[in-house]
PyMOL Python script that loads the backbone (N, CA, C, O; Angstrom):
from pymol import cmd

cmd.read_pdbstr("""\
ATOM      1  N   MET A   1      -2.205  11.472  -2.400  1.00  0.00           N
ATOM      2  CA  MET A   1      -1.698  10.218  -1.799  1.00  0.00           C
ATOM      3  C   MET A   1      -1.982   9.083  -2.748  1.00  0.00           C
ATOM      4  O   MET A   1      -3.028   9.026  -3.395  1.00  0.00           O
ATOM      5  N   LEU A   2      -1.043   8.197  -2.815  1.00  0.00           N
ATOM      6  CA  LEU A   2      -1.326   6.927  -3.582  1.00  0.00           C
ATOM      7  C   LEU A   2      -1.184   5.789  -2.600  1.00  0.00           C
ATOM      8  O   LEU A   2      -0.238   5.732  -1.815  1.00  0.00           O
ATOM      9  N   PHE A   3      -2.137   4.889  -2.659  1.00  0.00           N
ATOM     10  CA  PHE A   3      -2.101   3.592  -1.939  1.00  0.00           C
ATOM     11  C   PHE A   3      -1.593   2.597  -2.975  1.00  0.00           C
ATOM     12  O   PHE A   3      -2.149   2.477  -4.067  1.00  0.00           O
ATOM     13  N   VAL A   4      -0.545   1.896  -2.620  1.00  0.00           N
ATOM     14  CA  VAL A   4       0.054   0.870  -3.461  1.00  0.00           C
ATOM     15  C   VAL A   4       0.003  -0.410  -2.717  1.00  0.00           C
ATOM     16  O   VAL A   4       0.465  -0.497  -1.579  1.00  0.00           O
ATOM     17  N   ALA A   5      -0.542  -1.395  -3.329  1.00  0.00           N
ATOM     18  CA  ALA A   5      -0.555  -2.789  -2.864  1.00  0.00           C
ATOM     19  C   ALA A   5       0.265  -3.575  -3.861  1.00  0.00           C
ATOM     20  O   ALA A   5       0.111  -3.442  -5.075  1.00  0.00           O
ATOM     21  N   TRP A   6       1.137  -4.395  -3.316  1.00  0.00           N
ATOM     22  CA  TRP A   6       2.044  -5.134  -4.184  1.00  0.00           C
ATOM     23  C   TRP A   6       1.947  -6.679  -3.730  1.00  0.00           C
ATOM     24  O   TRP A   6       2.139  -6.965  -2.548  1.00  0.00           O
ATOM     25  N   LEU A   7       1.666  -7.605  -4.621  1.00  0.00           N
ATOM     26  CA  LEU A   7       1.639  -8.956  -4.370  1.00  0.00           C
ATOM     27  C   LEU A   7       3.014  -9.528  -4.866  1.00  0.00           C
ATOM     28  O   LEU A   7       3.254  -9.658  -6.067  1.00  0.00           O
ATOM     29  N   ALA A   8       3.837  -9.838  -3.951  1.00  0.00           N
ATOM     30  CA  ALA A   8       5.247 -10.156  -4.266  1.00  0.00           C
ATOM     31  C   ALA A   8       5.291 -11.499  -5.075  1.00  0.00           C
ATOM     32  O   ALA A   8       6.140 -11.649  -5.954  1.00  0.00           O
ATOM     33  N   TYR A   9       4.418 -12.431  -4.792  1.00  0.00           N
ATOM     34  CA  TYR A   9       4.578 -13.676  -5.454  1.00  0.00           C
ATOM     35  C   TYR A   9       4.166 -13.594  -6.880  1.00  0.00           C
ATOM     36  O   TYR A   9       4.590 -14.439  -7.669  1.00  0.00           O
ATOM     37  N   SER A  10       3.337 -12.602  -7.290  1.00  0.00           N
ATOM     38  CA  SER A  10       2.899 -12.521  -8.690  1.00  0.00           C
ATOM     39  C   SER A  10       3.321 -11.206  -9.378  1.00  0.00           C
ATOM     40  O   SER A  10       3.037 -10.978 -10.554  1.00  0.00           O
ATOM     41  N   ARG A  11       4.000 -10.364  -8.608  1.00  0.00           N
ATOM     42  CA  ARG A  11       4.422  -9.032  -9.163  1.00  0.00           C
ATOM     43  C   ARG A  11       3.192  -8.173  -9.672  1.00  0.00           C
ATOM     44  O   ARG A  11       3.326  -7.307 -10.536  1.00  0.00           O
ATOM     45  N   PHE A  12       2.025  -8.468  -9.090  1.00  0.00           N
ATOM     46  CA  PHE A  12       0.796  -7.745  -9.352  1.00  0.00           C
ATOM     47  C   PHE A  12       0.698  -6.501  -8.428  1.00  0.00           C
ATOM     48  O   PHE A  12       0.798  -6.635  -7.208  1.00  0.00           O
ATOM     49  N   ARG A  13       0.510  -5.326  -8.993  1.00  0.00           N
ATOM     50  CA  ARG A  13       0.440  -4.142  -8.204  1.00  0.00           C
ATOM     51  C   ARG A  13      -0.893  -3.497  -8.390  1.00  0.00           C
ATOM     52  O   ARG A  13      -1.454  -3.548  -9.485  1.00  0.00           O
ATOM     53  N   ILE A  14      -1.439  -2.874  -7.328  1.00  0.00           N
ATOM     54  CA  ILE A  14      -2.668  -2.123  -7.307  1.00  0.00           C
ATOM     55  C   ILE A  14      -2.350  -0.720  -6.832  1.00  0.00           C
ATOM     56  O   ILE A  14      -1.766  -0.558  -5.760  1.00  0.00           O
ATOM     57  N   VAL A  15      -2.711   0.292  -7.587  1.00  0.00           N
ATOM     58  CA  VAL A  15      -2.414   1.703  -7.192  1.00  0.00           C
ATOM     59  C   VAL A  15      -3.804   2.317  -7.108  1.00  0.00           C
ATOM     60  O   VAL A  15      -4.608   2.243  -8.037  1.00  0.00           O
ATOM     61  N   ILE A  16      -4.049   2.931  -5.949  1.00  0.00           N
ATOM     62  CA  ILE A  16      -5.409   3.596  -5.701  1.00  0.00           C
ATOM     63  C   ILE A  16      -5.116   4.983  -5.179  1.00  0.00           C
ATOM     64  O   ILE A  16      -4.431   5.130  -4.167  1.00  0.00           O
ATOM     65  N   PRO A  17      -5.622   6.005  -5.852  1.00  0.00           N
ATOM     66  CA  PRO A  17      -5.391   7.405  -5.306  1.00  0.00           C
ATOM     67  C   PRO A  17      -6.273   7.576  -4.090  1.00  0.00           C
ATOM     68  O   PRO A  17      -7.391   7.064  -4.022  1.00  0.00           O
ATOM     69  N   LEU A  18      -5.719   8.337  -3.102  1.00  0.00           N
ATOM     70  CA  LEU A  18      -6.460   8.683  -1.882  1.00  0.00           C
ATOM     71  C   LEU A  18      -6.418  10.159  -1.717  1.00  0.00           C
ATOM     72  O   LEU A  18      -5.425  10.782  -2.093  1.00  0.00           O
ATOM     73  N   ARG A  19      -7.492  10.788  -1.148  1.00  0.00           N
ATOM     74  CA  ARG A  19      -7.521  12.135  -0.876  1.00  0.00           C
ATOM     75  C   ARG A  19      -6.652  12.550   0.372  1.00  0.00           C
ATOM     76  O   ARG A  19      -6.044  13.620   0.415  1.00  0.00           O
ATOM     77  N   ASP A  20      -6.643  11.652   1.344  1.00  0.00           N
ATOM     78  CA  ASP A  20      -5.917  11.886   2.656  1.00  0.00           C
ATOM     79  C   ASP A  20      -5.511  10.585   3.236  1.00  0.00           C
ATOM     80  O   ASP A  20      -5.826   9.514   2.718  1.00  0.00           O
ATOM     81  N   LYS A  21      -4.796  10.692   4.337  1.00  0.00           N
ATOM     82  CA  LYS A  21      -4.319   9.446   5.041  1.00  0.00           C
ATOM     83  C   LYS A  21      -5.200   9.102   6.268  1.00  0.00           C
ATOM     84  O   LYS A  21      -4.709   8.534   7.244  1.00  0.00           O
ATOM     85  N   THR A  22      -6.417   9.429   6.214  1.00  0.00           N
ATOM     86  CA  THR A  22      -7.311   9.054   7.354  1.00  0.00           C
ATOM     87  C   THR A  22      -7.583   7.609   7.335  1.00  0.00           C
ATOM     88  O   THR A  22      -7.490   6.952   6.298  1.00  0.00           O
ATOM     89  N   MET A  23      -7.923   7.099   8.490  1.00  0.00           N
ATOM     90  CA  MET A  23      -8.149   5.588   8.640  1.00  0.00           C
ATOM     91  C   MET A  23      -9.300   5.132   7.773  1.00  0.00           C
ATOM     92  O   MET A  23      -9.190   4.041   7.213  1.00  0.00           O
ATOM     93  N   PRO A  24     -10.378   5.844   7.605  1.00  0.00           N
ATOM     94  CA  PRO A  24     -11.447   5.325   6.672  1.00  0.00           C
ATOM     95  C   PRO A  24     -10.991   5.285   5.261  1.00  0.00           C
ATOM     96  O   PRO A  24     -11.413   4.391   4.527  1.00  0.00           O
ATOM     97  N   SER A  25     -10.144   6.202   4.812  1.00  0.00           N
ATOM     98  CA  SER A  25      -9.619   6.230   3.431  1.00  0.00           C
ATOM     99  C   SER A  25      -8.705   4.942   3.177  1.00  0.00           C
ATOM    100  O   SER A  25      -8.801   4.231   2.177  1.00  0.00           O
ATOM    101  N   VAL A  26      -7.824   4.750   4.206  1.00  0.00           N
ATOM    102  CA  VAL A  26      -6.899   3.596   4.071  1.00  0.00           C
ATOM    103  C   VAL A  26      -7.661   2.260   4.092  1.00  0.00           C
ATOM    104  O   VAL A  26      -7.323   1.356   3.329  1.00  0.00           O
ATOM    105  N   PHE A  27      -8.699   2.118   4.967  1.00  0.00           N
ATOM    106  CA  PHE A  27      -9.453   0.926   5.062  1.00  0.00           C
ATOM    107  C   PHE A  27     -10.278   0.681   3.736  1.00  0.00           C
ATOM    108  O   PHE A  27     -10.450  -0.448   3.276  1.00  0.00           O
ATOM    109  N   ALA A  28     -10.741   1.764   3.199  1.00  0.00           N
ATOM    110  CA  ALA A  28     -11.452   1.647   1.931  1.00  0.00           C
ATOM    111  C   ALA A  28     -10.538   1.167   0.809  1.00  0.00           C
ATOM    112  O   ALA A  28     -10.925   0.333  -0.010  1.00  0.00           O
ATOM    113  N   ALA A  29      -9.292   1.719   0.783  1.00  0.00           N
ATOM    114  CA  ALA A  29      -8.368   1.286  -0.191  1.00  0.00           C
ATOM    115  C   ALA A  29      -7.957  -0.210   0.057  1.00  0.00           C
ATOM    116  O   ALA A  29      -7.803  -0.956  -0.909  1.00  0.00           O
ATOM    117  N   LEU A  30      -7.793  -0.618   1.242  1.00  0.00           N
ATOM    118  CA  LEU A  30      -7.509  -2.021   1.562  1.00  0.00           C
ATOM    119  C   LEU A  30      -8.653  -2.930   1.096  1.00  0.00           C
ATOM    120  O   LEU A  30      -8.407  -3.969   0.484  1.00  0.00           O
ATOM    121  N   ASP A  31      -9.903  -2.541   1.385  1.00  0.00           N
ATOM    122  CA  ASP A  31     -11.135  -3.168   0.953  1.00  0.00           C
ATOM    123  C   ASP A  31     -11.200  -3.361  -0.499  1.00  0.00           C
ATOM    124  O   ASP A  31     -11.478  -4.446  -1.011  1.00  0.00           O
ATOM    125  N   ARG A  32     -10.921  -2.216  -1.200  1.00  0.00           N
ATOM    126  CA  ARG A  32     -10.929  -2.284  -2.686  1.00  0.00           C
ATOM    127  C   ARG A  32      -9.851  -3.157  -3.214  1.00  0.00           C
ATOM    128  O   ARG A  32     -10.105  -3.895  -4.166  1.00  0.00           O
ATOM    129  N   SER A  33      -8.651  -3.135  -2.671  1.00  0.00           N
ATOM    130  CA  SER A  33      -7.625  -3.982  -3.213  1.00  0.00           C
ATOM    131  C   SER A  33      -7.929  -5.476  -2.900  1.00  0.00           C
ATOM    132  O   SER A  33      -7.654  -6.338  -3.735  1.00  0.00           O
ATOM    133  N   PHE A  34      -8.478  -5.782  -1.736  1.00  0.00           N
ATOM    134  CA  PHE A  34      -8.759  -7.163  -1.427  1.00  0.00           C
ATOM    135  C   PHE A  34      -9.855  -7.696  -2.390  1.00  0.00           C
ATOM    136  O   PHE A  34      -9.813  -8.857  -2.798  1.00  0.00           O
ATOM    137  N   ARG A  35     -10.778  -6.879  -2.725  1.00  0.00           N
ATOM    138  CA  ARG A  35     -11.887  -7.216  -3.630  1.00  0.00           C
ATOM    139  C   ARG A  35     -11.287  -7.386  -5.088  1.00  0.00           C
ATOM    140  O   ARG A  35     -11.742  -8.250  -5.837  1.00  0.00           O
ATOM    141  N   LEU A  36     -10.348  -6.618  -5.442  1.00  0.00           N
ATOM    142  CA  LEU A  36      -9.714  -6.772  -6.777  1.00  0.00           C
ATOM    143  C   LEU A  36      -8.885  -8.099  -6.912  1.00  0.00           C
ATOM    144  O   LEU A  36      -8.773  -8.651  -8.006  1.00  0.00           O
ATOM    145  N   ILE A  37      -8.354  -8.556  -5.865  1.00  0.00           N
ATOM    146  CA  ILE A  37      -7.530  -9.856  -5.888  1.00  0.00           C
ATOM    147  C   ILE A  37      -8.395 -10.959  -5.489  1.00  0.00           C
ATOM    148  O   ILE A  37      -7.890 -12.078  -5.400  1.00  0.00           O
ATOM    149  N   ASN A  38      -9.744 -10.775  -5.214  1.00  0.00           N
ATOM    150  CA  ASN A  38     -10.623 -11.814  -4.796  1.00  0.00           C
ATOM    151  C   ASN A  38     -10.192 -12.632  -3.628  1.00  0.00           C
ATOM    152  O   ASN A  38     -10.267 -13.861  -3.622  1.00  0.00           O
ATOM    153  N   GLY A  39      -9.734 -11.905  -2.627  1.00  0.00           N
ATOM    154  CA  GLY A  39      -9.449 -12.691  -1.391  1.00  0.00           C
ATOM    155  C   GLY A  39      -8.594 -11.782  -0.443  1.00  0.00           C
ATOM    156  O   GLY A  39      -8.264 -10.641  -0.767  1.00  0.00           O
ATOM    157  N   VAL A  40      -8.270 -12.341   0.701  1.00  0.00           N
ATOM    158  CA  VAL A  40      -7.457 -11.651   1.677  1.00  0.00           C
ATOM    159  C   VAL A  40      -6.153 -12.451   1.986  1.00  0.00           C
ATOM    160  O   VAL A  40      -6.220 -13.615   2.381  1.00  0.00           O
ATOM    161  N   PRO A  41      -5.006 -11.828   1.804  1.00  0.00           N
ATOM    162  CA  PRO A  41      -3.787 -12.531   2.072  1.00  0.00           C
ATOM    163  C   PRO A  41      -3.630 -12.923   3.600  1.00  0.00           C
ATOM    164  O   PRO A  41      -4.258 -12.345   4.487  1.00  0.00           O
ATOM    165  N   THR A  42      -2.785 -13.903   3.814  1.00  0.00           N
ATOM    166  CA  THR A  42      -2.542 -14.303   5.218  1.00  0.00           C
ATOM    167  C   THR A  42      -1.886 -13.256   6.013  1.00  0.00           C
ATOM    168  O   THR A  42      -2.222 -13.098   7.187  1.00  0.00           O
ATOM    169  N   TYR A  43      -0.911 -12.475   5.432  1.00  0.00           N
ATOM    170  CA  TYR A  43      -0.157 -11.392   6.043  1.00  0.00           C
ATOM    171  C   TYR A  43      -0.373 -10.147   5.193  1.00  0.00           C
ATOM    172  O   TYR A  43      -0.482 -10.211   3.969  1.00  0.00           O
ATOM    173  N   VAL A  44      -0.431  -9.001   5.893  1.00  0.00           N
ATOM    174  CA  VAL A  44      -0.448  -7.709   5.227  1.00  0.00           C
ATOM    175  C   VAL A  44       0.744  -6.917   5.895  1.00  0.00           C
ATOM    176  O   VAL A  44       0.725  -6.589   7.082  1.00  0.00           O
ATOM    177  N   LEU A  45       1.668  -6.670   5.125  1.00  0.00           N
ATOM    178  CA  LEU A  45       2.863  -5.887   5.677  1.00  0.00           C
ATOM    179  C   LEU A  45       2.777  -4.451   5.189  1.00  0.00           C
ATOM    180  O   LEU A  45       2.533  -4.177   4.014  1.00  0.00           O
ATOM    181  N   THR A  46       2.986  -3.545   6.138  1.00  0.00           N
ATOM    182  CA  THR A  46       2.954  -2.147   5.827  1.00  0.00           C
ATOM    183  C   THR A  46       4.380  -1.576   5.774  1.00  0.00           C
ATOM    184  O   THR A  46       5.306  -2.156   6.341  1.00  0.00           O
ATOM    185  N   ASP A  47       4.540  -0.474   5.113  1.00  0.00           N
ATOM    186  CA  ASP A  47       5.889   0.073   4.913  1.00  0.00           C
ATOM    187  C   ASP A  47       5.929   1.448   5.546  1.00  0.00           C
ATOM    188  O   ASP A  47       4.967   2.215   5.498  1.00  0.00           O
ATOM    189  N   TYR A  48       7.053   1.725   6.128  1.00  0.00           N
ATOM    190  CA  TYR A  48       7.229   3.038   6.812  1.00  0.00           C
ATOM    191  C   TYR A  48       7.782   4.016   5.730  1.00  0.00           C
ATOM    192  O   TYR A  48       8.965   3.966   5.394  1.00  0.00           O
ATOM    193  N   VAL A  49       6.937   4.868   5.215  1.00  0.00           N
ATOM    194  CA  VAL A  49       7.292   5.724   4.071  1.00  0.00           C
ATOM    195  C   VAL A  49       8.401   6.724   4.458  1.00  0.00           C
ATOM    196  O   VAL A  49       9.334   6.881   3.670  1.00  0.00           O
ATOM    197  N   PRO A  50       8.363   7.438   5.663  1.00  0.00           N
ATOM    198  CA  PRO A  50       9.337   8.374   5.878  1.00  0.00           C
ATOM    199  C   PRO A  50      10.899   7.774   5.882  1.00  0.00           C
ATOM    200  O   PRO A  50      11.855   8.438   5.479  1.00  0.00           O
ATOM    201  N   ARG A  51      10.993   6.555   6.349  1.00  0.00           N
ATOM    202  CA  ARG A  51      12.269   5.905   6.317  1.00  0.00           C
ATOM    203  C   ARG A  51      12.795   5.787   4.826  1.00  0.00           C
ATOM    204  O   ARG A  51      13.965   6.054   4.552  1.00  0.00           O
ATOM    205  N   ASN A  52      11.903   5.387   3.905  1.00  0.00           N
ATOM    206  CA  ASN A  52      12.305   5.362   2.511  1.00  0.00           C
ATOM    207  C   ASN A  52      12.677   6.652   1.894  1.00  0.00           C
ATOM    208  O   ASN A  52      13.570   6.752   1.052  1.00  0.00           O
ATOM    209  N   ILE A  53      11.925   7.692   2.360  1.00  0.00           N
ATOM    210  CA  ILE A  53      12.282   8.995   1.865  1.00  0.00           C
ATOM    211  C   ILE A  53      13.644   9.437   2.336  1.00  0.00           C
ATOM    212  O   ILE A  53      14.453   9.969   1.575  1.00  0.00           O
ATOM    213  N   ILE A  54      13.873   9.204   3.604  1.00  0.00           N
ATOM    214  CA  ILE A  54      15.176   9.555   4.202  1.00  0.00           C
ATOM    215  C   ILE A  54      16.303   8.791   3.502  1.00  0.00           C
ATOM    216  O   ILE A  54      17.373   9.367   3.308  1.00  0.00           O
ATOM    217  N   ARG A  55      16.114   7.484   3.100  1.00  0.00           N
ATOM    218  CA  ARG A  55      17.101   6.785   2.435  1.00  0.00           C
ATOM    219  C   ARG A  55      17.391   7.326   1.013  1.00  0.00           C
ATOM    220  O   ARG A  55      18.519   7.252   0.526  1.00  0.00           O
ATOM    221  N   LEU A  56      16.386   7.846   0.393  1.00  0.00           N
ATOM    222  CA  LEU A  56      16.566   8.485  -0.885  1.00  0.00           C
ATOM    223  C   LEU A  56      17.346   9.827  -0.829  1.00  0.00           C
ATOM    224  O   LEU A  56      18.212  10.131  -1.648  1.00  0.00           O
ATOM    225  N   LEU A  57      16.961  10.588   0.199  1.00  0.00           N
ATOM    226  CA  LEU A  57      17.650  11.863   0.331  1.00  0.00           C
ATOM    227  C   LEU A  57      19.010  11.876   0.887  1.00  0.00           C
ATOM    228  O   LEU A  57      19.862  12.691   0.535  1.00  0.00           O
ATOM    229  N   CYS A  58      19.212  10.875   1.839  1.00  0.00           N
ATOM    230  CA  CYS A  58      20.494  10.840   2.554  1.00  0.00           C
ATOM    231  C   CYS A  58      21.031   9.430   2.507  1.00  0.00           C
ATOM    232  O   CYS A  58      20.967   8.778   3.549  1.00  0.00           O
ATOM    233  N   PRO A  59      21.560   8.868   1.408  1.00  0.00           N
ATOM    234  CA  PRO A  59      22.052   7.524   1.428  1.00  0.00           C
ATOM    235  C   PRO A  59      23.317   7.421   2.318  1.00  0.00           C
ATOM    236  O   PRO A  59      24.224   8.253   2.314  1.00  0.00           O
ATOM    237  N   ALA A  60      23.274   6.354   3.046  1.00  0.00           N
ATOM    238  CA  ALA A  60      24.446   6.224   4.044  1.00  0.00           C
ATOM    239  C   ALA A  60      25.465   5.479   3.357  1.00  0.00           C
ATOM    240  O   ALA A  60      26.528   5.222   3.921  1.00  0.00           O
TER     241      ALA A  60
END
""", "prot")
cmd.dss("prot")
cmd.show_as("cartoon", "prot")
cmd.util.cbc("prot")
cmd.orient("prot")
């Protein structure tokens, strides 16, 4: 699994490999990414990955 954080205003991306999608792993990746950017953004938006996969496989 890859955890990808993208700061839209600066086009800065953080990619962190994860062993699984458990809550502790995701929180650790969030913590790591916030420490790399030296702060916490006001909003954190998540993406629904299966929807994007379906769009790639079955474009309407």
